[in-house]
Each structure stands twice: as C-alpha cells, then as structure tokens.
C-alpha positions, 0 to 999 in steps of 0.5 A: 500499500503506498498511502500514510497513515497518520498515527494517533499517539496516546488512546482516547478522544479525537477531536478535529477542531478546538472547540464546536466554534472553531473550524477545523485543522484539517479538511480531506484536499488539504496539504500538510507540511511536517508538524500542523496539526490535523485533531488535538485527542483528550485524555483526563482532561488535558488535549495533545495534539496530533501533528503531521510527522511527514507531508502527504496531501490528506485523502481520509480521517480514519477516525470521525469528529468525538470519537475513541481512539487507541494509541498505534490507531492510524487516525488520517490516511495520505494520498 
C-alpha cells in the first residue's frame, strides 16, 4: 500500500478542532507538512496536539470527530 497514515500517539477522544465553534484544523484535500496540527486527543481532561510527521495530502480521516481512539490506531490516510 503506497498510502501513508498518521497514527494516534495515545488513547483518548479525537477532536478535529480546538472547540465546536472553531474551524477544523484540516480537511480532506488539504496539504500538510511535518509539524502541522491535524487534531487533538483528550486524555483525562488534558488535550494533546496530534501533528503530522510527514508531508502529503489528506485523503481521508479514519476516525470520526469526538470518537474514541487507541494508541497506534491510524487516524488519517494521506495520498
């Protein structure tokens, strides 16, 4: 498989924006570079940024907004 994925570094709840009123960090079709924030993971009321480690274009989010996610689980597919 030639697609790359962004893997969740820790378990928690995945959010695509900083708050419901804020725009989402990234959308499918957006170009990303290493260090770009693509979402947040909430762990025990603390929020941790999920950052891209490689460049590419977001093909799809594999986890829905406000959904549980496990450490090591792919959350974004890049093309």
